[in-house]
KESE-313005 format. One line per 2 residues: their letters; for each residue x, y, z of C-alpha. Coordinates in Angstrom, 2 decimals, padded with zeros to 5 digits. Example, Ala and Ser with C-alpha at 12.3 -4.5 7.8 and 13.67 -1.06 7.14 Angstrom:
BEGIN
AS = 012.30/-004.50/007.80; 013.67/-001.06/007.14;
This chain:
BEGIN
MK = 013.59/007.16/061.36; 009.85/006.82/061.92;
KR = 009.19/009.04/058.91; 011.32/006.79/056.70;
AL = 009.53/003.67/057.90; 006.16/005.24/057.19;
IT = 007.17/006.22/053.67; 008.56/002.72/053.07;
TI = 005.28/001.17/054.23; 003.22/003.45/052.03;
LF = 005.40/002.72/049.04; 005.11/-001.02/049.73;
LF = 001.35/-000.89/050.03; 001.12/001.18/046.88;
LV = 003.32/-001.35/045.07; 001.10/-004.22/046.28;
YF = -002.06/-002.37/045.32; -000.64/-001.41/041.90;
SG = 000.54/-004.98/041.29; -002.86/-006.33/042.33;
TT = -004.62/-003.87/040.07; -002.42/-004.86/037.17;
FF = -002.96/-008.58/037.90; -006.73/-008.35/038.24;
AF = -006.98/-006.40/035.03; -006.43/-009.77/033.33;
YA = -007.56/-012.24/036.00; -010.84/-012.75/037.84;
LP = -011.21/-011.14/041.24; -011.38/-013.26/044.40;
NT = -014.79/-014.84/045.12; -015.75/-014.88/041.44;
YV = -018.20/-017.65/040.54; -019.38/-018.49/037.04;
NG = -022.32/-020.91/036.71; -021.61/-022.02/040.26;
YN = -017.90/-022.75/039.69; -015.18/-020.85/041.57;
MS = -013.22/-018.91/038.98; -011.15/-016.80/041.39;
FV = -007.72/-015.83/039.99; -008.50/-017.48/036.64;
EK = -007.41/-015.63/033.51; -010.49/-013.83/032.19;
SK = -009.89/-014.88/028.61; -010.02/-018.54/029.69;
IV = -013.00/-018.42/032.01; -015.50/-019.22/029.26;
DR = -013.29/-021.91/027.77; -012.83/-023.56/031.16;
NA = -016.56/-023.33/031.93; -017.35/-024.87/028.57;
DI = -015.11/-027.85/029.20; -017.21/-030.95/028.51;
RT = -016.81/-033.89/030.84; -017.90/-037.53/031.03;
LT = -021.15/-038.00/032.94; -021.75/-040.99/035.22;
IN = -025.39/-041.76/035.99; -026.17/-043.94/039.00;
AT = -029.49/-045.78/039.39; -030.85/-048.22/041.97;
DN = -029.70/-051.86/042.07; -026.17/-050.86/041.02;
RK = -027.30/-049.84/037.55; -025.00/-047.37/035.90;
LI = -024.82/-045.42/032.66; -021.71/-043.53/031.53;
ID = -022.20/-040.87/028.89; -019.22/-039.41/027.08;
AK = -020.32/-036.13/025.58; -018.36/-036.94/022.42;
EV = -020.31/-040.17/021.95; -023.55/-038.27/021.58;
DF = -022.06/-035.24/019.80; -022.87/-032.93/022.68;
NL = -021.52/-029.44/021.96; -021.94/-026.18/023.80;
KI = -022.63/-022.99/021.94; -020.72/-020.32/023.83;
PE = -022.19/-016.80/023.67; -019.77/-014.51/021.87;
DF = -020.76/-011.38/023.75; -020.15/-012.71/027.26;
KI = -017.59/-010.72/029.26; -016.51/-010.59/032.87;
EQ = -016.88/-006.92/033.69; -014.88/-006.26/036.88;
NP = -013.16/-003.20/038.30; -009.53/-004.21/039.02;
FS = -009.08/-001.21/041.33; -011.59/-002.73/043.77;
WP = -009.68/-005.96/044.22; -008.99/-005.50/047.98;
LS = -012.73/-005.29/048.65; -013.47/-008.41/046.62;
FF = -012.08/-010.61/049.40; -015.19/-009.65/051.36;
DT = -017.72/-009.74/048.51; -018.93/-012.62/046.27;
KK = -019.52/-011.98/042.58; -021.72/-014.45/040.67;
YN = -022.07/-014.68/036.89; -024.27/-016.93/034.79;
IN = -023.58/-017.93/031.20; -026.64/-019.13/029.31;
FD = -025.13/-021.80/027.13; -027.05/-023.32/024.26;
YT = -026.19/-026.79/023.06; -026.60/-029.37/020.30;
ID = -026.86/-033.13/020.74; -027.45/-036.09/018.44;
ED = -030.76/-037.49/019.69; -030.38/-040.74/017.78;
KL = -026.98/-041.45/019.31; -028.31/-040.63/022.77;
NK = -031.29/-042.94/022.28; -028.99/-045.70/021.04;
KI = -026.66/-045.31/024.02; -029.56/-045.55/026.49;
YQ = -031.03/-048.54/024.62; -027.73/-050.43/024.52;
TQ = -027.22/-050.00/028.25; -030.60/-051.71/028.91;
LN = -031.14/-049.95/032.21; -034.69/-051.30/032.43;
KN = -033.86/-054.90/031.51; -034.51/-056.29/035.00;
AK = -036.37/-053.31/036.39; -039.51/-053.77/038.42;
KS = -042.59/-051.97/037.10; -044.74/-049.73/039.25;
YN = -048.46/-050.40/039.60; -051.21/-048.10/040.78;
AY = -053.46/-048.89/043.70; -056.83/-050.14/042.49;
IS = -060.21/-051.28/043.79; -061.24/-054.93/043.67;
YL = -064.47/-056.67/044.63; -063.49/-059.44/047.07;
DD = -065.63/-061.43/049.51; -068.72/-059.32/048.83;
EY = -066.89/-056.06/049.51; -064.88/-053.49/047.62;
TI = -061.27/-053.38/048.81; -058.28/-051.21/047.90;
IP = -055.31/-053.18/046.60; -052.18/-051.13/047.45;
EE = -049.80/-049.73/044.87; -046.47/-051.33/043.99;
VG = -043.46/-049.02/043.67; -040.91/-050.20/041.13;
NE = -037.62/-048.89/039.79; -038.31/-048.68/036.07;
ID = -036.72/-045.55/034.58; -038.68/-043.10/032.47;
TN = -036.37/-042.74/029.45; -037.79/-039.35/028.48;
KL = -037.05/-037.95/031.92; -033.64/-039.64/031.82;
KD = -032.77/-037.92/028.55; -033.79/-034.54/029.95;
TI = -031.61/-035.15/033.01; -028.63/-036.16/030.85;
KK = -028.88/-033.00/028.75; -029.27/-030.79/031.80;
SL = -026.33/-032.45/033.57; -024.04/-032.14/030.55;
LE = -025.04/-028.53/030.21; -024.21/-027.94/033.87;
QR = -020.95/-029.90/033.43; -021.76/-032.33/036.17;
ED = -019.63/-035.44/036.36; -021.73/-037.70/038.57;
IT = -025.46/-037.83/039.34; -027.81/-040.20/041.16;
LK = -031.28/-040.60/039.69; -034.16/-039.63/041.93;
NE = -037.17/-038.26/040.05; -036.58/-040.18/036.84;
YI = -038.33/-043.38/037.94; -041.83/-044.29/036.81;
KP = -043.85/-044.05/039.99; -047.47/-044.97/040.72;
TV = -049.96/-042.18/040.13; -052.56/-043.64/042.50;
YA = -051.71/-044.59/046.09; -053.85/-046.52/048.55;
ND = -054.04/-043.53/050.90; -055.25/-041.11/048.20;
WN = -058.58/-039.56/049.15; -060.03/-040.12/045.67;
II = -059.70/-043.90/045.80; -060.82/-044.10/049.44;
RA = -063.95/-042.07/048.67; -064.65/-044.20/045.60;
KN = -064.31/-047.43/047.62; -066.71/-046.12/050.26;
KL = -069.31/-045.13/047.67; -069.01/-048.45/045.84;
NK = -069.63/-050.31/049.10; -072.58/-048.07/049.85;
LK = -074.22/-048.78/046.49; -073.30/-052.43/045.93;
DI = -076.48/-053.78/047.54; -078.91/-051.21/046.16;
EI = -081.87/-052.54/044.18; -083.71/-050.51/041.52;
SF = -087.07/-051.86/040.30; -088.64/-050.76/037.01;
DF = -092.42/-051.00/037.16; -094.20/-051.90/033.90;
ND = -097.55/-052.61/035.61; -097.72/-056.28/034.62;
TI = -093.97/-056.94/034.96; -091.12/-055.76/037.20;
HK = -087.51/-055.55/036.02; -084.92/-055.44/038.79;
LK = -081.46/-053.92/038.52; -079.19/-055.31/041.23;
GA = -076.16/-057.44/042.07; -073.34/-057.94/039.59;
QL = -075.27/-056.19/036.82; -075.52/-053.05/038.94;
RD = -071.91/-053.27/040.17; -070.71/-053.43/036.56;
MM = -072.16/-049.95/036.08; -069.80/-048.39/038.64;
DF = -066.04/-048.04/038.60; -063.00/-046.14/039.87;
DE = -061.23/-043.80/037.47; -057.67/-042.78/038.32;
KE = -058.35/-039.15/037.43; -062.01/-038.66/038.32;
GF = -062.44/-041.09/041.22; -065.85/-042.78/041.44;
VY = -067.57/-042.87/038.05; -070.59/-044.44/036.43;
KD = -069.84/-046.55/033.37; -072.24/-045.04/030.89;
SE = -071.59/-047.79/028.35; -072.80/-050.46/030.80;
IE = -075.86/-048.44/031.80; -076.67/-047.78/028.14;
HY = -076.34/-051.51/027.41; -078.79/-052.28/030.22;
VD = -081.29/-049.68/028.93; -080.94/-051.10/025.40;
DL = -081.90/-054.54/026.74; -084.79/-052.96/028.64;
KK = -086.00/-051.30/025.43; -085.81/-054.56/023.49;
ET = -087.98/-056.28/026.08; -090.52/-053.56/026.81;
DT = -090.73/-051.05/023.91; -093.89/-051.51/021.83;
YD = -093.51/-048.48/019.57; -093.07/-049.29/015.86;
KP = -093.48/-053.01/016.54; -096.05/-055.53/015.26;
HT = -099.32/-055.79/017.19; -101.90/-058.56/016.77;
IN = -105.48/-057.29/017.01; -109.03/-058.59/016.56;
TV = -111.23/-056.27/014.51; -114.89/-055.54/015.11;
EN = -115.64/-058.13/012.41; -113.61/-060.63/014.43;
KT = -110.73/-060.73/011.98; -107.25/-061.29/013.39;
LT = -104.71/-058.89/011.90; -101.05/-058.20/012.56;
LN = -100.28/-054.54/012.00; -097.19/-052.50/012.68;
AV = -097.51/-049.76/015.31; -096.20/-047.09/012.95;
DY = -096.85/-044.28/015.42; -098.16/-045.96/018.52;
GW = -096.76/-047.63/021.59; -094.23/-047.15/024.36;
EI = -090.66/-046.10/023.69; -088.08/-045.57/026.44;
DK = -085.97/-042.43/026.12; -082.55/-044.04/026.33;
QK = -080.40/-041.09/027.42; -082.86/-039.70/029.94;
TV = -083.33/-043.15/031.47; -079.55/-043.55/031.76;
EL = -079.45/-040.27/033.70; -082.42/-041.40/035.81;
IK = -080.55/-044.56/036.83; -077.50/-042.52/037.88;
DT = -079.66/-040.06/039.82; -081.46/-042.92/041.55;
LD = -078.17/-044.57/042.51; -076.97/-041.26/043.92;
DA = -079.89/-041.42/046.37; -078.32/-044.65/047.72;
EN = -081.61/-046.36/048.57; -083.84/-049.06/047.13;
KT = -086.44/-047.57/044.79; -089.18/-048.50/042.36;
IE = -089.23/-046.17/039.38; -090.59/-045.84/035.85;
PV = -088.33/-045.28/032.86; -088.49/-041.97/031.05;
YS = -090.54/-042.35/027.86; -090.26/-040.53/024.55;
KQ = -093.49/-042.19/023.29; -096.51/-043.29/025.31;
AK = -099.57/-045.43/024.70; -102.95/-046.00/026.39;
SR = -101.73/-048.65/028.81; -098.37/-049.93/030.10;
LK = -099.72/-053.49/030.17; -098.53/-055.99/027.60;
ND = -101.62/-055.21/025.54; -100.99/-051.48/025.36;
IQ = -104.14/-050.72/023.31; -106.54/-052.04/025.96;
DE = -110.26/-051.21/025.96; -110.48/-047.87/024.11;
YI = -109.49/-047.30/020.50; -110.65/-046.31/017.03;
EI = -110.83/-048.62/014.04; -110.90/-047.32/010.48;
DQ = -112.16/-049.96/008.03; -111.19/-048.60/004.61;
QN = -113.03/-051.27/002.69; -116.34/-050.50/004.40;
KT = -115.46/-046.80/004.79; -116.44/-046.89/008.45;
LY = -114.99/-045.57/011.71; -115.65/-047.58/014.86;
YI = -115.16/-046.08/018.28; -114.61/-048.84/020.82;
NN = -114.82/-048.10/024.54; -114.76/-050.71/027.29;
YK = -114.33/-053.29/024.53; -117.73/-052.35/023.03;
IT = -118.60/-050.53/019.82; -119.87/-047.18/021.04;
KS = -120.19/-045.46/017.67; -120.12/-046.43/014.03;
IP = -119.48/-043.48/011.69; -119.50/-043.57/007.87;
LK = -116.43/-042.01/006.28; -115.33/-040.47/003.03;
IT = -111.69/-041.35/002.48; -110.11/-039.23/-000.25;
QP = -107.08/-041.46/-000.74; -105.94/-044.84/000.57;
LP = -104.44/-044.74/004.04; -101.34/-046.77/004.99;
KG = -102.27/-049.70/007.20; -101.00/-049.60/010.72;
IY = -101.61/-048.46/014.26; -101.37/-044.76/015.11;
NI = -101.81/-042.46/018.07; -104.38/-039.69/018.39;
DT = -102.03/-036.72/018.76; -104.33/-033.72/018.22;
KT = -107.90/-032.73/019.06; -109.20/-029.47/017.65;
KG = -112.59/-027.80/018.05; -113.32/-025.18/015.40;
YS = -116.37/-023.10/014.47; -119.77/-024.50/013.52;
KN = -119.22/-027.96/014.92; -115.97/-028.38/013.08;
YT = -114.25/-031.10/015.13; -110.94/-032.62/014.14;
LG = -109.05/-035.66/015.38; -105.48/-035.87/014.09;
FY = -103.03/-038.76/013.82; -099.74/-039.16/011.96;
RH = -100.25/-036.48/009.23; -103.92/-037.46/008.79;
TI = -107.08/-035.77/010.04; -110.61/-036.99/010.69;
SS = -112.80/-033.92/010.17; -115.93/-032.47/008.60;
EQ = -113.82/-030.08/006.51; -113.63/-030.68/002.77;
NS = -109.83/-030.52/002.70; -109.47/-033.37/005.22;
DI = -108.36/-036.75/003.86; -110.85/-038.52/006.16;
QA = -114.24/-036.79/006.20; -117.11/-037.48/008.59;
NP = -120.48/-036.04/009.49; -119.92/-033.22/012.03;
NL = -122.72/-034.35/014.34; -121.47/-037.93/014.42;
LE = -117.89/-036.78/014.93; -119.03/-034.56/017.78;
SI = -120.62/-037.58/019.46; -117.20/-039.17/020.06;
YY = -115.00/-036.06/020.19; -115.37/-035.46/023.92;
DV = -115.08/-039.15/024.81; -111.82/-039.81/022.97;
TD = -108.95/-039.64/025.47; -105.26/-038.98/025.00;
NI = -102.92/-041.67/023.64; -105.63/-043.98/022.32;
AV = -104.87/-046.05/019.23; -106.19/-045.55/015.72;
IV = -106.15/-048.89/013.90; -106.22/-048.52/010.11;
Y = -106.78/-051.55/007.88;
C-alpha cells in the first residue's frame, strides 16, 4: 500500500515537472523581469512586443500645469532589436521561484522633433511661469550687499524634451518634473559671491594717488568701484575695460610724447615743435596691471605709472634746464645747462634734418676722441659718415656732461 502511494506521488511529481518544463519552454520563467517589467509566465514570443507597447505619457509640473503626450502625435516609434532572445532553461523552472532573472533590451527610437516642439509650444507650459534670478551684489548705503536669488518654476524646454524621450522609451505613463526647471546658478550662500562681497567692501574706500611731481591724480570712490565686479563663474574680478578707460584718460592728460611743445630758442624765438621722439608715455597695459596689483594690497598708496617713454623731467615742462639745440640755418649746436648756453659748436650737416624734438638715446666713445651722440636715426659725431659732423675736441667738451633723456631740439 505504501509502495503504491510512493509510486503515485513520484509519477505525479514527474507529471508536474514535465508539464512545467513543457510550459516554460514557451513561456517566461517565474521572476523574469525585462527592462524592469515583470514578465513572469508571459509567452516568450510576445515579451518584446509587450515591452515595446507605446503608451500615452502624462507630464505633471508645478501649479497644476500638465502636458499629455501621445506617442502617435509625435511619431514616436521604437526600433526593436531583431536578435533579442530570452534564453532560459525550462528544466530549471522549480528553482526560478527562488531566483530573479533580469533582462535589458536596448531599444532605439525615432521621433518627429518638429511635432514634439509644436506640442510643447501649443501647451504653453511657461506662459505664467515665474523666472529664476541669480543672487547678485549691489552697492547700497555705502556698502556692498548680496541680494538673494529668486527661485522660479520656468521649465527648461530642452531638458523637458530629453525627459519626454527618455520616459517614452522607458514606457512610463506618468511623471512629475523635478530637475527640468530653470534654477538659479548663483545662490546667496555660495562662497564665491560671499568672498567677492567681502573683497569689494574691503577695497571700496581705497585711494590710489598717481604722482606726476607737479600734479596728483587720485583714483577713488565711484570711479574705483566701477573697476571691480562680481562674475558668476570667476567670483571677484577686475573690469579691465574700465581700468583701461581710466588709463587712457590719464594718458590724454599727462603723456607728452609725440605732442607739440612750445620752446624759446637761444635767439629768443618762440617755436612750436612736435616731440617726435621725446616726452613721457604711459605704458597702458603695464599700468593697468599695476593698478590691479596695488588694489590687491588693499591699502592707500601713492604710485607712479609705468612708462614706455621717459623725458628729462616729469614736470609740465618736461625739457627743463638741460637740452641741446641744433640750429640748421646757422649750422650750430648749442648745449644748454641750467638754462645757460654752456657750449656753442659749429656743425656740418650733410642733409636737412626733420624739425622736431628728440631724445638722446645713445652715447658712444670710440678711438682717437671719436665721440658720438645719437638720436632718432641721426648721429652727432666727428666721423665722416655721420650726418651731423662736429669737431672732436668740441664734442668731447660736452660728451661727459650730457645726461640721459635730455632733449635735442632741431629747427
